[in-house]
Each structure stands twice: as C-alpha cells, then as structure tokens.
C-alpha positions as CSV (number, residue, x, y, z in Angstrom):
1,M,-196.3,-39.9,146.0
2,L,-200.0,-38.8,145.7
3,P,-201.7,-39.4,142.3
4,D,-202.0,-35.7,141.5
5,S,-198.4,-35.0,142.4
6,R,-197.4,-37.5,139.7
7,N,-199.2,-35.4,137.1
8,Q,-197.6,-32.3,138.4
9,L,-194.1,-33.9,138.1
10,S,-194.8,-34.9,134.5
11,A,-195.9,-31.4,133.7
12,G,-192.7,-30.1,135.3
13,L,-190.6,-32.4,133.2
14,V,-192.4,-31.4,130.0
15,A,-191.7,-27.8,130.9
16,G,-188.0,-28.6,131.2
17,I,-187.6,-27.5,134.8
18,L,-186.6,-29.2,138.1
19,M,-188.7,-28.2,141.2
20,L,-186.5,-28.2,144.3
21,S,-187.9,-28.7,147.8
22,A,-187.1,-25.1,148.8
23,G,-189.4,-23.9,146.0
24,S,-186.8,-22.5,143.7
25,V,-186.8,-23.2,140.0
26,V,-183.6,-24.4,138.2
27,P,-183.4,-24.8,134.4
28,V,-182.3,-28.2,133.2
29,T,-179.2,-27.7,130.9
30,A,-178.3,-29.9,128.0
31,K,-175.4,-31.4,130.0
32,E,-177.7,-32.5,132.8
33,A,-180.2,-34.2,130.6
34,P,-179.7,-38.0,130.0
35,N,-177.6,-38.9,127.0
36,D,-179.0,-40.6,123.9
37,F,-177.6,-44.2,123.8
38,T,-178.7,-45.2,120.3
39,A,-175.3,-44.7,118.8
40,I,-173.6,-46.9,121.4
41,A,-176.3,-49.5,121.1
42,R,-176.1,-49.6,117.3
43,Q,-172.3,-49.9,117.4
44,K,-172.0,-52.5,120.2
45,I,-174.9,-54.8,119.7
46,P,-173.2,-56.7,116.9
47,A,-170.3,-57.5,119.2
48,V,-172.6,-59.1,121.9
49,V,-173.6,-62.7,121.5
50,A,-176.0,-65.2,123.1
51,V,-174.2,-68.2,124.6
52,T,-176.0,-71.5,124.6
53,T,-174.7,-74.7,126.2
54,R,-175.7,-78.3,126.5
55,Q,-174.6,-80.7,129.1
56,F,-175.2,-84.5,128.8
57,I,-175.9,-86.2,132.1
58,E,-176.1,-89.9,132.5
59,D,-179.3,-90.9,134.3
60,Q,-180.1,-94.4,135.6
61,T,-183.5,-95.6,134.5
62,T,-185.2,-97.3,137.3
63,S,-188.1,-98.9,135.5
64,R,-189.5,-99.7,132.1
65,N,-191.7,-97.4,130.2
66,F,-194.9,-99.4,130.5
67,F,-196.7,-96.9,128.3
68,S,-194.6,-98.1,125.3
69,P,-194.7,-101.8,124.8
70,F,-192.1,-101.5,122.0
71,D,-189.6,-99.8,124.2
72,S,-186.4,-101.9,124.1
73,R,-184.8,-100.2,127.2
74,E,-184.1,-102.7,129.9
75,L,-184.1,-102.1,133.6
76,G,-181.0,-100.2,134.7
77,E,-180.0,-99.0,131.2
78,V,-178.2,-95.6,131.2
79,Q,-180.3,-92.9,129.5
80,P,-178.6,-89.6,128.6
81,Q,-180.3,-86.4,129.9
82,V,-179.7,-83.0,128.4
83,R,-179.4,-79.9,130.5
84,E,-179.4,-76.6,128.6
85,A,-178.2,-73.2,129.7
86,L,-178.3,-69.7,128.2
87,G,-176.1,-66.7,128.8
88,S,-174.4,-63.8,127.1
89,G,-170.9,-62.9,125.9
90,F,-169.0,-60.4,123.9
91,V,-166.3,-60.4,121.2
92,I,-163.0,-58.8,122.3
93,N,-161.0,-59.0,119.0
94,A,-161.3,-60.0,115.4
95,D,-159.6,-63.3,116.0
96,G,-162.9,-64.7,117.4
97,Y,-162.2,-64.6,121.2
98,I,-165.3,-64.2,123.3
99,V,-165.6,-63.4,127.0
100,T,-168.5,-64.8,129.1
101,N,-169.0,-66.2,132.7
102,N,-167.5,-69.4,133.9
103,H,-170.9,-70.4,135.4
104,V,-172.5,-70.2,131.9
105,V,-170.1,-72.7,130.4
106,A,-168.9,-74.8,133.3
107,D,-169.3,-78.6,132.6
108,A,-170.8,-77.9,129.2
109,S,-170.6,-80.7,126.6
110,E,-171.4,-78.3,123.7
111,I,-171.1,-74.5,123.5
112,H,-172.6,-72.4,120.7
113,V,-172.7,-68.6,120.3
114,V,-175.5,-66.8,118.4
115,F,-174.7,-63.5,116.7
116,T,-177.2,-60.7,116.2
117,D,-177.8,-61.8,112.6
118,K,-178.9,-65.2,114.0
119,E,-175.9,-67.1,112.7
120,T,-174.8,-69.8,115.1
121,S,-171.2,-70.9,115.6
122,C,-169.6,-73.7,117.6
123,A,-167.3,-72.4,120.3
124,R,-164.2,-73.9,121.9
125,L,-163.5,-73.3,125.6
126,V,-160.0,-71.6,125.8
127,G,-159.9,-71.4,129.6
128,R,-162.0,-70.5,132.6
129,D,-161.4,-69.1,136.1
130,P,-164.1,-70.1,138.6
131,A,-162.6,-67.8,141.2
132,T,-163.6,-64.7,139.2
133,D,-166.3,-66.3,137.2
134,I,-164.6,-65.5,133.9
135,A,-164.3,-67.7,130.8
136,V,-162.9,-67.3,127.3
137,L,-164.3,-68.9,124.2
138,K,-163.0,-69.1,120.6
139,V,-165.0,-69.2,117.4
140,D,-163.8,-69.1,113.8
141,P,-163.4,-65.5,112.8
142,R,-166.2,-63.9,110.7
143,P,-165.7,-61.3,108.0
144,D,-165.7,-57.8,109.5
145,M,-166.3,-59.1,113.0
146,T,-167.3,-56.3,115.4
147,A,-165.3,-56.3,118.6
148,T,-165.5,-54.4,121.9
149,V,-162.8,-52.3,123.6
150,W,-161.9,-52.5,127.3
151,G,-162.4,-49.5,129.4
152,D,-161.1,-48.4,132.8
153,S,-163.4,-49.6,135.6
154,D,-161.3,-47.7,138.2
155,A,-162.2,-44.4,136.5
156,V,-166.0,-44.9,136.7
157,Q,-167.5,-43.4,139.8
158,P,-170.9,-44.0,141.4
159,G,-173.6,-42.1,139.6
160,A,-172.1,-42.5,136.2
161,W,-174.2,-44.0,133.4
162,T,-173.9,-47.7,132.6
163,I,-175.3,-49.6,129.7
164,A,-175.9,-53.4,129.7
165,I,-176.4,-55.4,126.5
166,G,-177.2,-59.1,126.5
167,S,-179.8,-61.9,126.1
168,P,-182.0,-61.8,129.1
169,F,-184.5,-64.8,128.9
170,G,-183.1,-65.4,125.4
171,L,-184.1,-62.0,124.1
172,G,-180.9,-61.2,122.2
173,G,-179.7,-57.6,121.7
174,T,-181.5,-56.2,124.8
175,V,-180.2,-52.8,125.9
176,T,-180.8,-51.6,129.5
177,V,-179.4,-48.4,131.0
178,G,-178.8,-47.3,134.6
179,V,-176.0,-45.9,136.8
180,L,-173.1,-47.3,138.7
181,S,-174.5,-47.7,142.2
182,A,-171.3,-48.7,144.0
183,R,-167.8,-50.1,143.7
184,S,-165.8,-52.8,145.4
185,R,-168.8,-54.9,146.5
186,D,-168.0,-58.1,148.4
187,I,-171.1,-60.4,147.9
188,Q,-169.4,-63.4,149.5
189,A,-169.2,-65.2,146.1
190,G,-165.5,-66.0,146.5
191,P,-162.2,-64.8,147.9
192,Y,-161.6,-62.3,145.1
193,D,-165.0,-60.4,145.2
194,D,-164.6,-56.8,144.0
195,F,-167.8,-56.2,142.0
196,L,-169.2,-53.1,140.4
197,Q,-172.9,-52.6,141.4
198,T,-175.4,-51.2,138.9
199,D,-179.1,-50.6,138.7
200,A,-179.2,-51.2,134.9
201,S,-181.7,-54.0,134.5
202,I,-179.9,-57.4,134.5
203,N,-181.9,-60.6,134.4
204,Q,-181.3,-64.3,133.8
205,G,-179.5,-64.7,130.5
206,N,-177.5,-61.5,131.0
207,S,-174.7,-63.5,132.7
208,G,-171.4,-62.9,130.8
209,G,-172.6,-59.9,128.9
210,P,-170.8,-56.5,128.9
211,L,-171.4,-53.5,131.0
212,F,-170.4,-50.3,129.0
213,N,-169.6,-46.8,129.9
214,T,-170.9,-43.8,127.9
215,R,-167.9,-44.1,125.5
216,G,-168.9,-47.6,124.6
217,E,-166.0,-49.2,126.5
218,V,-166.5,-52.4,128.5
219,I,-166.0,-51.6,132.2
220,G,-167.5,-54.9,133.6
221,V,-168.8,-58.4,132.9
222,N,-172.3,-58.9,134.2
223,T,-172.3,-61.9,136.5
224,A,-174.9,-61.8,139.4
225,I,-178.1,-60.2,140.6
226,V,-179.9,-59.9,144.0
227,S,-183.4,-61.3,143.5
228,Q,-186.0,-63.5,145.2
229,S,-188.1,-63.9,142.1
230,G,-185.3,-64.3,139.5
231,G,-186.2,-61.0,137.9
232,S,-184.3,-57.7,138.2
233,I,-184.9,-55.5,141.3
234,G,-182.1,-53.0,140.3
235,I,-179.2,-54.7,142.1
236,G,-176.8,-56.2,139.7
237,F,-173.1,-57.0,139.9
238,A,-170.3,-57.0,137.3
239,V,-166.7,-58.2,137.4
240,P,-164.7,-54.9,136.9
241,S,-162.7,-54.7,133.7
242,R,-159.5,-54.3,135.7
243,T,-159.9,-57.9,136.9
244,A,-161.6,-59.3,133.9
245,R,-159.0,-58.0,131.4
246,T,-156.1,-59.5,133.4
247,V,-157.8,-62.9,133.7
248,V,-158.8,-62.9,130.0
249,D,-155.3,-62.0,128.8
250,Q,-153.8,-64.8,130.9
251,L,-156.3,-67.4,129.8
252,I,-155.7,-66.6,126.1
253,R,-151.9,-66.6,126.6
254,T,-151.5,-69.6,128.8
255,G,-154.9,-71.2,129.4
256,R,-154.4,-70.8,133.2
257,I,-154.3,-68.1,135.9
258,E,-151.2,-67.0,137.9
259,R,-152.0,-65.3,141.2
260,G,-149.8,-63.8,143.8
261,F,-149.1,-65.6,147.1
262,I,-147.3,-64.7,150.3
263,G,-148.2,-67.7,152.4
264,V,-150.4,-66.5,155.3
265,R,-153.7,-67.2,156.8
266,L,-155.7,-64.1,157.6
267,Q,-158.6,-63.2,159.7
268,E,-160.7,-60.1,160.3
269,I,-160.1,-58.0,163.4
270,T,-163.1,-58.1,165.7
271,P,-163.5,-55.4,168.4
272,V,-162.4,-57.8,171.2
273,I,-159.3,-58.8,169.2
274,A,-158.5,-55.1,168.5
275,E,-158.8,-54.4,172.3
276,A,-156.6,-57.3,173.1
277,L,-154.0,-56.1,170.6
278,G,-154.2,-52.6,172.0
279,M,-155.3,-51.2,168.7
280,P,-157.5,-48.1,168.4
281,G,-159.7,-49.6,165.7
282,S,-160.4,-52.8,163.8
283,K,-158.8,-51.8,160.4
284,G,-156.2,-54.1,159.0
285,A,-155.6,-57.8,158.3
286,L,-154.5,-60.0,161.2
287,I,-152.0,-62.7,160.4
288,A,-153.3,-65.8,162.1
289,S,-150.5,-68.1,160.9
290,V,-147.6,-68.1,158.4
291,D,-146.8,-71.0,156.1
292,P,-143.3,-72.5,156.7
293,G,-140.9,-71.6,153.9
294,S,-143.4,-69.0,152.4
295,P,-142.4,-65.5,151.2
296,A,-144.0,-64.1,154.3
297,E,-141.9,-66.3,156.6
298,Q,-138.8,-65.5,154.7
299,A,-139.6,-61.7,155.1
300,G,-140.0,-62.1,158.9
301,I,-143.8,-61.7,159.1
302,R,-145.2,-63.4,162.2
303,S,-148.5,-64.6,163.6
304,G,-150.1,-61.7,165.4
305,D,-148.8,-59.0,163.0
306,V,-151.5,-56.7,161.6
307,I,-150.9,-55.6,158.0
308,T,-152.1,-52.0,157.5
309,R,-150.6,-51.1,154.1
310,F,-149.6,-52.9,150.9
311,N,-147.3,-50.7,148.9
312,D,-149.1,-47.4,148.9
313,K,-152.6,-48.8,149.5
314,D,-154.3,-48.8,152.9
315,I,-155.5,-52.3,154.1
316,R,-158.8,-52.1,155.9
317,S,-159.6,-55.8,156.1
318,A,-158.4,-59.3,155.3
319,H,-160.3,-59.1,152.1
320,D,-158.4,-56.0,151.0
321,L,-155.0,-57.8,151.6
322,T,-156.3,-60.9,149.7
323,L,-157.1,-58.8,146.6
324,A,-153.9,-56.8,146.8
325,V,-151.7,-59.9,146.9
326,T,-153.6,-62.0,144.3
327,N,-153.6,-59.1,141.8
328,Q,-149.7,-59.0,141.9
329,K,-147.7,-61.0,139.4
330,P,-145.5,-63.7,140.9
331,G,-142.0,-62.3,141.3
332,T,-143.1,-58.8,142.0
333,K,-141.3,-57.0,144.9
334,V,-143.7,-55.3,147.3
335,T,-143.6,-53.5,150.7
336,L,-145.9,-54.3,153.6
337,T,-146.5,-52.1,156.6
338,S,-147.4,-53.9,159.7
339,N,-148.2,-53.3,163.4
340,R,-146.5,-55.6,165.9
341,G,-147.1,-55.0,169.6
342,G,-147.9,-51.3,168.9
343,S,-144.8,-50.7,166.8
344,T,-145.0,-50.0,163.0
345,Q,-142.5,-51.6,160.7
346,E,-142.0,-52.0,156.9
347,V,-141.3,-55.4,155.4
348,A,-140.1,-56.1,151.8
349,L,-140.9,-59.4,150.2
350,T,-141.2,-61.0,146.8
351,I,-144.6,-62.3,145.7
352,G,-144.8,-66.1,145.1
353,Q,-147.3,-68.0,143.0
354,R,-150.6,-69.2,144.4
355,N,-152.0,-72.7,143.8
356,D,-155.7,-72.1,143.8
357,D,-156.3,-75.7,144.7
358,E,-155.0,-74.7,148.1
359,I,-156.5,-71.2,148.8
360,R,-155.2,-70.2,152.2
361,T,-156.0,-66.5,152.3
362,S,-158.5,-66.7,155.2
363,A,-158.3,-68.4,158.5
364,V,-162.0,-68.0,159.0
365,A,-163.5,-71.5,158.4
366,P,-167.3,-71.4,158.4
367,V,-168.9,-74.8,158.9
368,P,-171.1,-75.5,155.8
369,E,-174.0,-73.1,155.6
370,S,-176.5,-75.7,154.5
371,G,-179.7,-76.8,156.3
372,D,-177.4,-78.7,158.7
373,R,-175.1,-75.9,159.4
374,L,-173.5,-75.4,162.8
375,G,-173.4,-71.7,162.5
376,L,-169.9,-70.9,163.6
377,S,-167.0,-69.0,162.0
378,L,-163.8,-70.4,163.5
379,S,-160.1,-69.5,163.4
380,P,-156.9,-70.4,165.2
381,I,-156.5,-68.6,168.6
382,P,-154.9,-65.2,168.0
383,E,-151.6,-65.3,170.0
384,E,-151.8,-61.7,171.1
385,A,-155.3,-62.1,172.4
386,R,-154.6,-65.0,174.8
387,P,-154.3,-62.9,177.9
388,Q,-157.6,-61.2,177.2
389,L,-159.2,-64.5,176.6
390,G,-157.9,-66.0,179.8
391,L,-155.7,-68.5,178.1
392,Q,-152.3,-69.9,179.0
393,P,-149.5,-69.8,176.4
394,D,-149.7,-73.5,175.8
395,S,-153.5,-73.7,175.6
396,T,-154.9,-75.3,172.5
397,G,-158.3,-75.0,170.8
398,V,-160.1,-72.9,168.2
399,F,-161.5,-69.4,168.5
400,V,-165.2,-68.6,167.9
401,Q,-165.0,-65.5,165.7
402,E,-168.7,-65.3,164.9
403,V,-172.0,-67.0,165.7
404,A,-174.7,-66.9,163.1
405,P,-178.2,-65.8,164.4
406,D,-180.9,-68.5,164.6
407,S,-178.3,-71.3,164.2
408,P,-177.8,-74.4,166.3
409,A,-174.7,-72.8,167.8
410,A,-176.6,-69.6,168.8
411,D,-179.6,-71.6,170.1
412,N,-177.4,-73.6,172.4
413,G,-175.5,-70.6,173.9
414,L,-172.2,-70.4,171.9
415,Q,-170.8,-66.9,172.0
416,Q,-168.3,-64.8,170.1
417,G,-164.9,-65.1,171.9
418,D,-165.4,-68.6,173.2
419,V,-162.5,-71.0,172.7
420,I,-163.5,-74.6,171.8
421,V,-161.1,-76.9,173.5
422,S,-162.6,-80.3,172.5
423,A,-165.4,-81.7,170.4
424,N,-166.9,-85.1,171.3
425,D,-164.0,-85.6,173.8
426,Q,-161.5,-85.0,171.0
427,N,-159.0,-82.2,171.3
428,V,-159.3,-79.6,168.5
429,T,-156.5,-77.6,167.1
430,Q,-158.0,-76.2,163.9
431,P,-161.4,-75.3,162.6
432,S,-161.7,-78.4,160.4
433,D,-161.5,-80.6,163.6
434,V,-164.8,-79.1,164.8
435,E,-166.4,-79.5,161.3
436,E,-165.4,-83.1,161.2
437,Q,-167.0,-83.9,164.6
438,W,-170.1,-82.0,163.7
439,T,-170.4,-84.1,160.6
440,K,-170.0,-87.3,162.6
441,S,-172.6,-86.2,165.1
442,R,-175.1,-85.5,162.4
443,Q,-174.4,-88.9,160.8
444,Q,-175.0,-90.6,164.2
445,N,-178.0,-88.4,164.9
446,R,-176.7,-87.2,168.3
447,P,-175.7,-83.8,169.7
448,L,-172.2,-82.4,169.4
449,L,-170.5,-82.1,172.8
450,L,-168.2,-79.1,173.0
451,R,-165.9,-78.2,175.9
452,I,-165.6,-74.4,176.0
453,N,-163.2,-72.0,177.6
454,R,-165.0,-68.8,178.3
455,Q,-162.8,-66.1,179.8
456,G,-160.9,-68.7,181.8
457,Q,-163.9,-70.7,182.9
458,F,-164.6,-74.2,181.4
459,L,-168.1,-75.5,180.5
460,F,-169.7,-78.1,178.3
461,V,-172.2,-77.2,175.6
462,A,-174.3,-79.8,173.7
463,V,-175.3,-78.6,170.3
464,A,-178.2,-80.4,168.5
465,R,-179.5,-79.9,165.0
466,S,-182.3,-77.3,164.7
C-alpha cells in the first residue's frame, strides 16, 4: 500500500464508507461495524486468573563456591533448583474449579492462582489430560466468585469474532480480539488434535486462558501459537469447548479420562495404496491391523478394510476416525461403513475403553524427529497392496509410507513405496525394528544397512547420519 493510499483509506473510514474495487460506494451499516467488547471484558475478566507454578529440581553441585569461604556446601551436595512457569486459567463454577493447560501445571511442585484483585490462592491439581493439554485445578471458593459459561464451539464459523483474555507475559487481565480463522486444525501436537485457529493475539502466558464468543461464552482453551520469535504473529490455537468440556467434566467426576477404543491400527491412504486397492480417491482410514479380541475383531473388521463413515459422519482420514472413536463413551453402540475389495458394507460394534498408556490409533511410526532422525514414516505392509508392490503373500518387512525431505533416508535414496526387508542383517516385521537398529547404528557410529524390496527388485542401501 502506498503512503498516500493509507491516508485515503483513513479518510474513507472516517466518512463511514467502504470503497470497493469496482468503484462503487456501499454504506457501512450498524450490523457490519465491529461490536464493542467492553461489556464482555468487564463481565469476564474477574473469572480469568493467572496461574503460577514452581517446580523444585535437584541439581548436583560439581564444585565448591570458592567466592564464599564460609559456604558449608561440600562437593556433590544436592542443591535444589527452582523452575517457575506462568500461564492463565478460568473459573468454571462457584465451587472453585479452574481450567488451564496441562503443560502449564505438569510436574509442578506448587500451583497458585492470582485473581484480578491481586489476591493469590493455593491451588490443588484435580486431574490433567496430556493428550488434550487440559488440566483442572481447585481453590477454596471465594465470596461471589465470578464464573464462566461454556459455549458451543461447533456453532462458531470462520470469520466470527473471538475474544481472548489472559496473562500474556504476566500482564493479567489482557483482552485481545480477532476472528475465528479456521476449525479442526491438526498441528501434529497429539493424536486428538482438533484445534480452533484464531488471529486474536495470543502470547506466552496466555496458555490455558479462555477464548470467548460475542455472547461471552467459552468456546475454546488457548493452548498454542505458531511463532519463531515467541511473540504473536496472528496464528493461535485453542482446544474447542466440545472437547475441553468433556475432559473437564470427567476429570472433576473421576480424576481420569475414559476414551473410546475399537482395537485397530490405522494408516493414511497414499495415492499408490489407493491405486493398489482400486479406490477412486484417498479418502478414508485404512485398517493396517486388528488387535486380537478387540471390538473391531469381534465385529468382523479385517486388515485392508477402508473405513469411510462412522455413524453418520464421513471419514476422510485416519485422524478423523481416531477422533470419532475416542470421543465416544465406552459401551456406546456405533455403525461403521467400510470398503472391502470394492464392496461396501456396514458393521455394528460396541466401543471399548482405551488405555492411553498404549495408544494404538496409528500404524505410522516415525523414527524420532530429533537431530539424529532417520526421516522415515513406516507402517506394516498393506495386504491389499502386495501385488502392486511386487510382493509375495508370505513376504515380510515394513512399508515406507513417507520420506522426509533433507533427511538421511532421503539423502541415501530411500523412496516412498519401498519395503524394508532387513536392517543390519536382521529381519524386520514392524516399524520399531527399524528404529531399534537405527539407534544401535548411531550408538556404534556406523551406517545403517537396509535391504530394500523396490517393486520386486532387491537392493542394499546404507544410511549414514547427516
């Protein structure tokens, strides 16, 4: 925008008109003008708190403090170190229950909340759910405690106003306003990602604070931002109230979370797998394997089935099916629609209960994405894709689903669709076998030797650390 055009735009706003590109002039009505948010801010700020935590860490002192001759600490004496963290939270009822983020209070030795009148209260951790980054605290009730009200996150559409209140950088009672930028964002933070995206300014310290709609209802719990500097660039994420409310209610009631479970390992459908399966597109969730004795096995679901609907909801990806299942209460009866060999069938099953210590919703097993990453996403061999891959029915190995750019695997010629038969002369049957041999190779400072089946042709590939 040129400098003078900025002045022209300002003049246009003062005049109360919107200049369109075609040159026409449209009056700005009262409904189109931004709302005034002072009433919402005045009512809701007292319900929003700052959350401060302290974590005591034992640190091994390696030497005397020679600058203090009277220091009595001996070599090797354990000295406590204190780590402090700051976040936000909000009161949900007059009994003193407060919602915040799990990452704000995880491993905390002490938790305090600071109200807008600067009064500080000790808080007790009621329960937390790392998978959704939600935690619930409890403080002694205060007289006339202001509480928030849950709203319907599913009813909020992109473009709607959003209001964030929290304590960014310790500045309590900060109000920022924006719009809902998008829904159902998967930011690879966990298996249950389903975030609201907003451009309301969210910064460090806003974690755990509420995201309101224009009725002053909580539609999300602010939890993450995209930023290289640590400051807001207008891309923030919130756990939708649909998820947060369910988690909070369970934590208050039982102190733990119950999630639905059907007992399958899933993987995304790549174009080559879709072609091998004879599917017109890549929508759906491919069943890579079925746990023995699980609800899925009992209902007749098999490896190679593609789930396309869950009750009345379309399933576009493995992530969709993961969310659909885990959001069901154990014991619920559901109907799955699947494609098997080109034929569509409906399967009825009863949802079981998941043990989150053994999350088995995805067969994709990326080798650790650290500085020593291999750069492969691996899965069991899709049974229906064996002919396309040039494999015999009894062939073993693991399927290369994706190769990360600029990774050791990519630099050494691994390709999507390769089948790894052995690693360091050890036969592999599951992704963890490759990960284990990669770890051993790094520890021994030598390349990882892989034997590859590529469209029926065998070759060796040596992968060294970048």
